[in-house]
Backbone atoms as SQL, in Angstrom:
CREATE TABLE atoms (id INTEGER PRIMARY KEY, chain TEXT, resi INTEGER, resn TEXT, atom TEXT, x REAL, y REAL, z REAL);
INSERT INTO atoms VALUES
  (1, 'A', 1, 'MET', 'N', -92.469, 52.838, -41.723),
  (2, 'A', 1, 'MET', 'CA', -93.671, 53.571, -41.465),
  (3, 'A', 1, 'MET', 'C', -94.557, 53.434, -40.104),
  (4, 'A', 2, 'ILE', 'N', -94.671, 51.962, -40.017),
  (5, 'A', 2, 'ILE', 'CA', -95.495, 51.648, -38.767),
  (6, 'A', 2, 'ILE', 'C', -94.724, 52.069, -37.449),
  (7, 'A', 3, 'LEU', 'N', -93.449, 51.913, -37.424),
  (8, 'A', 3, 'LEU', 'CA', -92.595, 52.490, -36.365),
  (9, 'A', 3, 'LEU', 'C', -92.820, 53.950, -36.071),
  (10, 'A', 4, 'GLU', 'N', -92.821, 54.625, -37.202),
  (11, 'A', 4, 'GLU', 'CA', -92.962, 56.142, -37.112),
  (12, 'A', 4, 'GLU', 'C', -94.409, 56.417, -36.618),
  (13, 'A', 5, 'LEU', 'N', -95.463, 55.722, -37.152),
  (14, 'A', 5, 'LEU', 'CA', -96.872, 55.850, -36.706),
  (15, 'A', 5, 'LEU', 'C', -96.889, 55.542, -35.111),
  (16, 'A', 6, 'LEU', 'N', -96.437, 54.529, -34.614),
  (17, 'A', 6, 'LEU', 'CA', -96.292, 54.166, -33.088),
  (18, 'A', 6, 'LEU', 'C', -95.643, 55.385, -32.517),
  (19, 'A', 7, 'ARG', 'N', -94.488, 55.850, -32.930),
  (20, 'A', 7, 'ARG', 'CA', -93.813, 56.869, -32.332),
  (21, 'A', 7, 'ARG', 'C', -94.773, 58.138, -32.286),
  (22, 'A', 8, 'ILE', 'N', -95.488, 58.428, -33.416),
  (23, 'A', 8, 'ILE', 'CA', -96.459, 59.570, -33.221),
  (24, 'A', 8, 'ILE', 'C', -97.410, 59.508, -32.170),
  (25, 'A', 9, 'ILE', 'N', -98.002, 58.332, -32.091),
  (26, 'A', 9, 'ILE', 'CA', -99.134, 57.923, -31.058),
  (27, 'A', 9, 'ILE', 'C', -98.535, 58.050, -29.656),
  (28, 'A', 10, 'PHE', 'N', -97.346, 57.592, -29.581),
  (29, 'A', 10, 'PHE', 'CA', -96.670, 57.755, -28.088),
  (30, 'A', 10, 'PHE', 'C', -96.445, 59.358, -27.869),
  (31, 'A', 11, 'ILE', 'N', -95.859, 60.092, -28.796),
  (32, 'A', 11, 'ILE', 'CA', -95.690, 61.382, -28.527),
  (33, 'A', 11, 'ILE', 'C', -96.906, 62.049, -28.164),
  (34, 'A', 12, 'ILE', 'N', -98.047, 61.842, -28.875),
  (35, 'A', 12, 'ILE', 'CA', -99.111, 62.587, -28.659),
  (36, 'A', 12, 'ILE', 'C', -99.883, 62.184, -27.285),
  (37, 'A', 13, 'ALA', 'N', -99.715, 60.869, -26.971),
  (38, 'A', 13, 'ALA', 'CA', -100.121, 60.413, -25.679),
  (39, 'A', 13, 'ALA', 'C', -99.475, 60.857, -24.507),
  (40, 'A', 14, 'ILE', 'N', -98.141, 60.875, -24.465),
  (41, 'A', 14, 'ILE', 'CA', -97.161, 61.212, -23.464),
  (42, 'A', 14, 'ILE', 'C', -97.097, 62.821, -23.356),
  (43, 'A', 15, 'LEU', 'N', -96.685, 63.364, -24.276),
  (44, 'A', 15, 'LEU', 'CA', -96.845, 64.694, -24.342),
  (45, 'A', 15, 'LEU', 'C', -98.127, 65.373, -23.926),
  (46, 'A', 16, 'GLY', 'N', -99.077, 64.739, -24.647),
  (47, 'A', 16, 'GLY', 'CA', -100.508, 65.370, -24.348),
  (48, 'A', 16, 'GLY', 'C', -100.831, 65.176, -22.936),
  (49, 'A', 17, 'THR', 'N', -100.551, 64.162, -22.275),
  (50, 'A', 17, 'THR', 'CA', -100.828, 64.037, -21.011),
  (51, 'A', 17, 'THR', 'C', -100.166, 65.016, -19.929),
  (52, 'A', 18, 'VAL', 'N', -98.829, 65.046, -20.294),
  (53, 'A', 18, 'VAL', 'CA', -97.842, 65.821, -19.396),
  (54, 'A', 18, 'VAL', 'C', -98.416, 67.280, -19.586),
  (55, 'A', 19, 'LEU', 'N', -98.313, 67.846, -20.776),
  (56, 'A', 19, 'LEU', 'CA', -98.522, 69.161, -21.148),
  (57, 'A', 19, 'LEU', 'C', -99.996, 69.672, -20.836),
  (58, 'A', 20, 'ASP', 'N', -101.053, 68.726, -20.900),
  (59, 'A', 20, 'ASP', 'CA', -102.423, 69.003, -20.578),
  (60, 'A', 20, 'ASP', 'C', -102.390, 69.167, -19.102),
  (61, 'A', 21, 'GLY', 'N', -101.665, 68.332, -18.234),
  (62, 'A', 21, 'GLY', 'CA', -101.660, 68.290, -16.794),
  (63, 'A', 21, 'GLY', 'C', -101.389, 69.721, -16.343),
  (64, 'A', 22, 'ILE', 'N', -100.325, 70.412, -17.047),
  (65, 'A', 22, 'ILE', 'CA', -99.949, 71.668, -16.342),
  (66, 'A', 22, 'ILE', 'C', -101.094, 72.688, -16.321),
  (67, 'A', 23, 'PRO', 'N', -101.704, 73.173, -17.248),
  (68, 'A', 23, 'PRO', 'CA', -102.633, 73.961, -17.183),
  (69, 'A', 23, 'PRO', 'C', -103.811, 73.497, -16.470),
  (70, 'A', 24, 'HIS', 'N', -104.170, 72.060, -16.286),
  (71, 'A', 24, 'HIS', 'CA', -105.171, 71.549, -15.574),
  (72, 'A', 24, 'HIS', 'C', -104.920, 71.778, -14.102),
  (73, 'A', 25, 'ALA', 'N', -103.509, 71.698, -13.693),
  (74, 'A', 25, 'ALA', 'CA', -103.224, 71.759, -12.279),
  (75, 'A', 25, 'ALA', 'C', -103.369, 73.260, -11.932),
  (76, 'A', 26, 'ILE', 'N', -102.918, 74.235, -12.907),
  (77, 'A', 26, 'ILE', 'CA', -102.918, 75.542, -12.532),
  (78, 'A', 26, 'ILE', 'C', -104.296, 75.994, -12.493),
  (79, 'A', 27, 'TYR', 'N', -105.330, 75.667, -13.428),
  (80, 'A', 27, 'TYR', 'CA', -106.531, 76.041, -13.418),
  (81, 'A', 27, 'TYR', 'C', -107.492, 75.374, -11.986),
  (82, 'A', 28, 'THR', 'N', -107.176, 74.344, -11.537),
  (83, 'A', 28, 'THR', 'CA', -107.519, 73.778, -10.591),
  (84, 'A', 28, 'THR', 'C', -107.142, 74.524, -9.352),
  (85, 'A', 29, 'SER', 'N', -105.911, 75.056, -9.296),
  (86, 'A', 29, 'SER', 'CA', -105.381, 75.732, -7.981),
  (87, 'A', 29, 'SER', 'C', -105.970, 77.151, -7.997),
  (88, 'A', 30, 'ILE', 'N', -106.423, 77.735, -9.050),
  (89, 'A', 30, 'ILE', 'CA', -107.116, 79.163, -8.950),
  (90, 'A', 30, 'ILE', 'C', -108.536, 79.023, -8.970),
  (91, 'A', 31, 'GLY', 'N', -109.145, 77.855, -8.930),
  (92, 'A', 31, 'GLY', 'CA', -110.537, 77.609, -8.600),
  (93, 'A', 31, 'GLY', 'C', -111.381, 77.538, -9.897),
  (94, 'A', 32, 'ILE', 'N', -110.745, 77.102, -11.198),
  (95, 'A', 32, 'ILE', 'CA', -111.531, 77.218, -12.382),
  (96, 'A', 32, 'ILE', 'C', -111.992, 75.689, -12.509),
  (97, 'A', 33, 'ASP', 'N', -113.155, 75.745, -12.981),
  (98, 'A', 33, 'ASP', 'CA', -113.803, 74.271, -13.074),
  (99, 'A', 33, 'ASP', 'C', -113.248, 73.650, -14.433),
  (100, 'A', 34, 'THR', 'N', -112.462, 72.724, -14.261),
  (101, 'A', 34, 'THR', 'CA', -111.705, 72.200, -15.366),
  (102, 'A', 34, 'THR', 'C', -112.709, 71.170, -16.168),
  (103, 'A', 35, 'ASP', 'N', -113.686, 70.680, -15.565),
  (104, 'A', 35, 'ASP', 'CA', -114.714, 69.644, -16.253),
  (105, 'A', 35, 'ASP', 'C', -115.590, 70.752, -17.245),
  (106, 'A', 36, 'LYS', 'N', -115.779, 71.973, -16.884),
  (107, 'A', 36, 'LYS', 'CA', -116.536, 72.638, -17.771),
  (108, 'A', 36, 'LYS', 'C', -115.506, 73.378, -18.941),
  (109, 'A', 37, 'TYR', 'N', -114.408, 73.832, -18.630),
  (110, 'A', 37, 'TYR', 'CA', -113.614, 74.652, -19.465),
  (111, 'A', 37, 'TYR', 'C', -112.126, 73.948, -19.756),
  (112, 'A', 38, 'GLY', 'N', -111.857, 72.754, -19.264),
  (113, 'A', 38, 'GLY', 'CA', -110.635, 72.141, -19.449),
  (114, 'A', 38, 'GLY', 'C', -110.420, 71.611, -20.840),
  (115, 'A', 39, 'TRP', 'N', -111.324, 71.183, -21.527),
  (116, 'A', 39, 'TRP', 'CA', -111.453, 70.556, -22.832),
  (117, 'A', 39, 'TRP', 'C', -110.719, 71.743, -23.820),
  (118, 'A', 40, 'ILE', 'N', -110.941, 73.079, -23.528),
  (119, 'A', 40, 'ILE', 'CA', -110.599, 74.129, -24.386),
  (120, 'A', 40, 'ILE', 'C', -109.019, 74.123, -24.444),
  (121, 'A', 41, 'SER', 'N', -108.445, 73.946, -23.407),
  (122, 'A', 41, 'SER', 'CA', -106.888, 74.103, -23.262),
  (123, 'A', 41, 'SER', 'C', -106.296, 72.650, -23.910),
  (124, 'A', 42, 'MET', 'N', -107.037, 71.567, -23.820),
  (125, 'A', 42, 'MET', 'CA', -106.532, 70.461, -24.425),
  (126, 'A', 42, 'MET', 'C', -106.294, 70.632, -25.945),
  (127, 'A', 43, 'PHE', 'N', -107.161, 71.289, -26.674),
  (128, 'A', 43, 'PHE', 'CA', -107.050, 71.818, -28.072),
  (129, 'A', 43, 'PHE', 'C', -105.780, 72.549, -28.114),
  (130, 'A', 44, 'GLY', 'N', -105.574, 73.418, -27.166),
  (131, 'A', 44, 'GLY', 'CA', -104.291, 74.259, -27.405),
  (132, 'A', 44, 'GLY', 'C', -103.073, 73.417, -27.255),
  (133, 'A', 45, 'VAL', 'N', -103.199, 72.346, -26.327),
  (134, 'A', 45, 'VAL', 'CA', -101.900, 71.496, -26.126),
  (135, 'A', 45, 'VAL', 'C', -101.677, 70.727, -27.443),
  (136, 'A', 46, 'PHE', 'N', -102.769, 70.245, -27.871),
  (137, 'A', 46, 'PHE', 'CA', -102.613, 69.345, -29.182),
  (138, 'A', 46, 'PHE', 'C', -102.129, 70.175, -30.319),
  (139, 'A', 47, 'ILE', 'N', -102.587, 71.573, -30.559),
  (140, 'A', 47, 'ILE', 'CA', -101.916, 72.364, -31.608),
  (141, 'A', 47, 'ILE', 'C', -100.579, 72.673, -31.440),
  (142, 'A', 48, 'PHE', 'N', -100.152, 72.656, -29.966),
  (143, 'A', 48, 'PHE', 'CA', -98.718, 72.944, -29.844),
  (144, 'A', 48, 'PHE', 'C', -97.963, 71.773, -30.218),
  (145, 'A', 49, 'ILE', 'N', -98.400, 70.489, -29.855),
  (146, 'A', 49, 'ILE', 'CA', -97.816, 69.284, -30.157),
  (147, 'A', 49, 'ILE', 'C', -97.611, 69.185, -31.656),
  (148, 'A', 50, 'PHE', 'N', -98.660, 69.530, -32.391),
  (149, 'A', 50, 'PHE', 'CA', -98.681, 69.410, -33.835),
  (150, 'A', 50, 'PHE', 'C', -97.647, 70.321, -34.315),
  (151, 'A', 51, 'VAL', 'N', -97.405, 71.574, -34.007),
  (152, 'A', 51, 'VAL', 'CA', -96.293, 72.458, -34.419),
  (153, 'A', 51, 'VAL', 'C', -94.975, 71.943, -34.103),
  (154, 'A', 52, 'LEU', 'N', -94.884, 71.380, -32.816),
  (155, 'A', 52, 'LEU', 'CA', -93.574, 70.895, -32.321),
  (156, 'A', 52, 'LEU', 'C', -93.196, 69.643, -33.098),
  (157, 'A', 53, 'TYR', 'N', -94.089, 68.771, -33.474),
  (158, 'A', 53, 'TYR', 'CA', -93.875, 67.549, -34.288),
  (159, 'A', 53, 'TYR', 'C', -93.481, 67.900, -35.672),
  (160, 'A', 54, 'ARG', 'N', -94.166, 68.965, -36.266),
  (161, 'A', 54, 'ARG', 'CA', -93.841, 69.328, -37.818),
  (162, 'A', 54, 'ARG', 'C', -92.551, 70.053, -37.956),
  (163, 'A', 55, 'ASN', 'N', -92.305, 70.722, -36.965),
  (164, 'A', 55, 'ASN', 'CA', -91.232, 71.684, -36.955),
  (165, 'A', 55, 'ASN', 'C', -89.687, 71.017, -36.407),
  (166, 'A', 56, 'LYS', 'N', -89.876, 70.181, -35.474),
  (167, 'A', 56, 'LYS', 'CA', -88.674, 69.586, -34.868),
  (168, 'A', 56, 'LYS', 'C', -88.607, 68.032, -34.907),
  (169, 'A', 57, 'LEU', 'N', -89.786, 67.332, -34.342),
  (170, 'A', 57, 'LEU', 'CA', -89.777, 66.017, -34.146),
  (171, 'A', 57, 'LEU', 'C', -89.755, 65.156, -35.272),
  (172, 'A', 58, 'GLN', 'N', -90.407, 65.384, -36.358),
  (173, 'A', 58, 'GLN', 'CA', -90.598, 64.515, -37.516),
  (174, 'A', 58, 'GLN', 'C', -89.057, 64.404, -38.173),
  (175, 'A', 59, 'PHE', 'N', -88.072, 65.186, -37.790),
  (176, 'A', 59, 'PHE', 'CA', -86.842, 64.951, -38.390),
  (177, 'A', 59, 'PHE', 'C', -85.834, 63.986, -37.633),
  (178, 'A', 60, 'SER', 'N', -86.237, 63.353, -36.532),
  (179, 'A', 60, 'SER', 'CA', -85.684, 62.674, -35.584),
  (180, 'A', 60, 'SER', 'C', -86.197, 61.229, -35.548),
  (181, 'A', 61, 'GLY', 'N', -87.139, 61.135, -36.422),
  (182, 'A', 61, 'GLY', 'CA', -87.920, 59.723, -36.376),
  (183, 'A', 61, 'GLY', 'C', -87.236, 58.726, -37.508),
  (184, 'A', 62, 'TRP', 'N', -88.059, 57.717, -37.711),
  (185, 'A', 62, 'TRP', 'CA', -87.544, 56.599, -38.544),
  (186, 'A', 62, 'TRP', 'C', -87.959, 56.929, -40.058),
  (187, 'A', 63, 'TYR', 'N', -88.966, 57.640, -40.241),
  (188, 'A', 63, 'TYR', 'CA', -89.481, 57.886, -41.611),
  (189, 'A', 63, 'TYR', 'C', -88.708, 58.850, -42.287),
  (190, 'A', 64, 'THR', 'N', -88.236, 58.508, -43.594),
  (191, 'A', 64, 'THR', 'CA', -87.390, 59.257, -44.417),
  (192, 'A', 64, 'THR', 'C', -87.836, 59.627, -45.839),
  (193, 'A', 65, 'GLY', 'N', -89.321, 59.359, -45.899),
  (194, 'A', 65, 'GLY', 'CA', -89.772, 59.511, -47.167),
  (195, 'A', 65, 'GLY', 'C', -90.140, 61.158, -47.432),
  (196, 'A', 66, 'LYS', 'N', -91.012, 61.110, -48.401),
  (197, 'A', 66, 'LYS', 'CA', -91.520, 62.425, -48.845),
  (198, 'A', 66, 'LYS', 'C', -92.260, 63.005, -47.829),
  (199, 'A', 67, 'GLY', 'N', -92.516, 64.477, -48.024),
  (200, 'A', 67, 'GLY', 'CA', -93.430, 65.391, -47.145),
  (201, 'A', 67, 'GLY', 'C', -92.790, 65.826, -45.767),
  (202, 'A', 68, 'ARG', 'N', -91.533, 65.492, -45.663),
  (203, 'A', 68, 'ARG', 'CA', -90.946, 66.033, -44.354),
  (204, 'A', 68, 'ARG', 'C', -90.381, 67.471, -44.747),
  (205, 'A', 69, 'GLU', 'N', -91.175, 68.226, -44.185),
  (206, 'A', 69, 'GLU', 'CA', -90.685, 69.802, -44.264),
  (207, 'A', 69, 'GLU', 'C', -91.386, 70.441, -43.269),
  (208, 'A', 70, 'LYS', 'N', -90.751, 71.573, -42.797),
  (209, 'A', 70, 'LYS', 'CA', -91.328, 72.330, -41.682),
  (210, 'A', 70, 'LYS', 'C', -92.571, 73.188, -42.218),
  (211, 'A', 71, 'LEU', 'N', -93.224, 73.623, -41.112),
  (212, 'A', 71, 'LEU', 'CA', -94.386, 74.390, -41.414),
  (213, 'A', 71, 'LEU', 'C', -93.909, 75.728, -41.806),
  (214, 'A', 72, 'PRO', 'N', -94.591, 76.574, -42.761),
  (215, 'A', 72, 'PRO', 'CA', -94.139, 77.959, -42.940),
  (216, 'A', 72, 'PRO', 'C', -94.220, 78.571, -41.851),
  (217, 'A', 73, 'GLY', 'N', -93.275, 79.694, -41.726),
  (218, 'A', 73, 'GLY', 'CA', -93.319, 80.475, -40.399),
  (219, 'A', 73, 'GLY', 'C', -94.544, 81.142, -40.049),
  (220, 'A', 74, 'VAL', 'N', -95.406, 81.663, -41.111),
  (221, 'A', 74, 'VAL', 'CA', -96.578, 82.309, -40.657),
  (222, 'A', 74, 'VAL', 'C', -97.560, 81.312, -40.016),
  (223, 'A', 75, 'VAL', 'N', -97.586, 80.127, -40.799),
  (224, 'A', 75, 'VAL', 'CA', -98.362, 79.126, -40.183),
  (225, 'A', 75, 'VAL', 'C', -98.166, 78.669, -38.955),
  (226, 'A', 76, 'SER', 'N', -96.732, 78.396, -38.627),
  (227, 'A', 76, 'SER', 'CA', -96.297, 78.185, -37.173),
  (228, 'A', 76, 'SER', 'C', -96.736, 79.214, -36.195),
  (229, 'A', 77, 'LYS', 'N', -96.493, 80.482, -36.421),
  (230, 'A', 77, 'LYS', 'CA', -96.953, 81.481, -35.719),
  (231, 'A', 77, 'LYS', 'C', -98.328, 81.621, -35.347),
  (232, 'A', 78, 'THR', 'N', -99.230, 81.427, -36.449),
  (233, 'A', 78, 'THR', 'CA', -100.517, 81.651, -36.338),
  (234, 'A', 78, 'THR', 'C', -101.081, 80.536, -35.386),
  (235, 'A', 79, 'LEU', 'N', -100.580, 79.283, -35.663),
  (236, 'A', 79, 'LEU', 'CA', -101.073, 78.057, -34.820),
  (237, 'A', 79, 'LEU', 'C', -100.569, 78.155, -33.291),
  (238, 'A', 80, 'LEU', 'N', -99.372, 78.831, -33.094),
  (239, 'A', 80, 'LEU', 'CA', -98.931, 78.986, -31.829),
  (240, 'A', 80, 'LEU', 'C', -99.722, 79.909, -31.037),
  (241, 'A', 81, 'LEU', 'N', -100.002, 81.062, -31.769),
  (242, 'A', 81, 'LEU', 'CA', -100.915, 82.132, -31.066),
  (243, 'A', 81, 'LEU', 'C', -102.377, 81.400, -30.931),
  (244, 'A', 82, 'SER', 'N', -102.849, 80.561, -31.797),
  (245, 'A', 82, 'SER', 'CA', -104.005, 79.997, -31.472),
  (246, 'A', 82, 'SER', 'C', -104.010, 79.226, -30.156),
  (247, 'A', 83, 'ALA', 'N', -102.920, 78.562, -30.143),
  (248, 'A', 83, 'ALA', 'CA', -102.768, 77.594, -29.087),
  (249, 'A', 83, 'ALA', 'C', -102.450, 78.357, -27.622),
  (250, 'A', 84, 'ILE', 'N', -101.892, 79.405, -27.768),
  (251, 'A', 84, 'ILE', 'CA', -101.829, 80.309, -26.599),
  (252, 'A', 84, 'ILE', 'C', -103.203, 80.732, -26.090),
  (253, 'A', 85, 'LEU', 'N', -103.833, 81.332, -27.200),
  (254, 'A', 85, 'LEU', 'CA', -105.318, 81.793, -26.799),
  (255, 'A', 85, 'LEU', 'C', -106.266, 80.865, -26.282),
  (256, 'A', 86, 'LEU', 'N', -106.035, 79.444, -26.888),
  (257, 'A', 86, 'LEU', 'CA', -106.870, 78.417, -26.205),
  (258, 'A', 86, 'LEU', 'C', -106.517, 78.239, -24.914),
  (259, 'A', 87, 'LEU', 'N', -105.263, 78.216, -24.598),
  (260, 'A', 87, 'LEU', 'CA', -104.787, 77.819, -23.126),
  (261, 'A', 87, 'LEU', 'C', -105.094, 79.138, -22.268),
  (262, 'A', 88, 'LEU', 'N', -105.303, 80.230, -22.758),
  (263, 'A', 88, 'LEU', 'CA', -105.673, 81.325, -21.756),
  (264, 'A', 88, 'LEU', 'C', -107.202, 81.408, -21.619),
  (265, 'A', 89, 'SER', 'N', -107.923, 80.944, -22.517),
  (266, 'A', 89, 'SER', 'CA', -109.415, 81.157, -22.706),
  (267, 'A', 89, 'SER', 'C', -110.105, 80.665, -21.366),
  (268, 'A', 90, 'PRO', 'N', -109.824, 79.463, -20.873),
  (269, 'A', 90, 'PRO', 'CA', -110.530, 78.873, -19.695),
  (270, 'A', 90, 'PRO', 'C', -110.688, 79.923, -18.595),
  (271, 'A', 91, 'PRO', 'N', -109.541, 80.487, -18.174),
  (272, 'A', 91, 'PRO', 'CA', -109.868, 81.387, -17.023),
  (273, 'A', 91, 'PRO', 'C', -110.548, 82.696, -17.415),
  (274, 'A', 92, 'ILE', 'N', -110.388, 83.105, -18.756),
  (275, 'A', 92, 'ILE', 'CA', -111.167, 84.292, -19.018),
  (276, 'A', 92, 'ILE', 'C', -112.587, 83.982, -19.163),
  (277, 'A', 93, 'LEU', 'N', -113.029, 82.639, -19.714),
  (278, 'A', 93, 'LEU', 'CA', -114.412, 82.342, -19.782),
  (279, 'A', 93, 'LEU', 'C', -114.961, 82.111, -18.473),
  (280, 'A', 94, 'HIS', 'N', -114.254, 81.614, -17.571),
  (281, 'A', 94, 'HIS', 'CA', -114.584, 81.146, -16.145),
  (282, 'A', 94, 'HIS', 'C', -115.119, 82.611, -15.526),
  (283, 'A', 95, 'PHE', 'N', -114.151, 83.644, -15.407),
  (284, 'A', 95, 'PHE', 'CA', -114.537, 84.849, -14.850),
  (285, 'A', 95, 'PHE', 'C', -115.422, 85.766, -15.568),
  (286, 'A', 96, 'LEU', 'N', -115.588, 85.577, -16.883),
  (287, 'A', 96, 'LEU', 'CA', -116.733, 86.305, -17.535),
  (288, 'A', 96, 'LEU', 'C', -118.027, 85.645, -17.436),
  (289, 'A', 97, 'LEU', 'N', -118.200, 84.304, -17.352),
  (290, 'A', 97, 'LEU', 'CA', -119.426, 83.681, -17.409),
  (291, 'A', 97, 'LEU', 'C', -119.855, 83.185, -15.887),
  (292, 'A', 98, 'ASN', 'N', -119.029, 83.607, -14.817),
  (293, 'A', 98, 'ASN', 'CA', -119.515, 83.177, -13.437),
  (294, 'A', 98, 'ASN', 'C', -119.711, 84.461, -12.758);
């Protein structure tokens, strides 16, 4: 269980850094203030990582106990739609509020 917990921390740290760097670079290149609106996209990235872990990555780890099941389809789609909206909101907020 400790190995799985360390694995989750590394997944969040590494995937979070990589996947948050992509929108950050895109926003910076089109002139969006990432200090002001970048935190919104970070939540979208973490929601995406959560869905990815619950639907795929948890089945390839060391933990084999109870509670290993995929998210229901409706929940996965709702969370992914929320993540996409959060990733798209910094440019929209930037252009609406400036």
